[in-house]
N, C-alpha and C positions, 0 to 999 in steps of 0.2 A: 103382403100384396105389392108393396113397393119393390121388393126384391125380385118378384116375378116380372114386373113391368120393366125393371132395369135389365134383367136378363134377356127378355124378349127384344127390348130395344137394342141391345148389344148384338144379339144374333142378327137382327134385320140389318143393322149397320155393317156388320162383318160380311153378310151376304151381298150387299150393294158394293162393297170395296172389292170383293173378289171378282164379281161380275165386271166392275169398271176396269180392274187391272187386266182381266182377260181380254176386254175389248181393246184396251190400249196396245197390249202385246200383239194382238191380231192385226191392228192398223199398222203398227210398226213393222211386222213381217211382211205385209203387203208392199210397203214403201221401201223396205231395206234393200231388196235385191231386184231392181228392175231388169227385165229380160231385154236383151238386145234385139232390136228390130232390124232384121236383115234388109228391109227396104228403106231404111233411113236415108241412105245417100240418094237413092233415086227420088224419094219423097222431097228431100230438100232441094234437089236440082229442079224439080218440076213446080214446086211451090214458089212461083215468081214474086208474090207479094209478101212472102214470109208470115202469113197469118196462121199457120199451123194447120191448114186444111187445103185440100185440092178441089177447085171448082172444076167443072167439065171442061172449061176453056183452057185451064192449066194442064188438066190431065190428058187432053187430046194431043199433046206433044209426044206422048208415048202411043204408038199405034196399037199395043196390046190393050190398052185402056179404052179405047173408043168404043168397042162392042161390049165391054164388060162393066163399064163404070157404074151404071145404075143397079146392076146386080150385086156389085161389091159394096154399094152404099147401104150398109146393114141398118143404120138408124134412120134412113130415108130423110136425110136432112139437106140433100143435094150436094154434099161435099164428101170427100174421102178423108178420113183421118189416117194418121200414120199406121194405126192398128188395122184398119180396113184395107189399106194398100199392102200391108205385110202379109195378109192372108193370100195374096196372089202368088207369093214365092213359097208358101207352105204346100 
């Protein structure tokens, strides 16, 4: 009986380790190769206070963003992220 419990415990531990290893590898793959954002230079130029997000007041410096700002704001937080601005060039 102790042998069966030990084997089951080992199998469970092995399963947890395999799942954890897969999760770590997936996380590393996500962060290992960031994709270049073609809008980064424009974003950095418009982001006057360098807070990493564009307010409407910052974005209106670019005439293309005046009419599209709120449609581009995918998460509806009132700001554009580099990702959201990058979608304009795609």
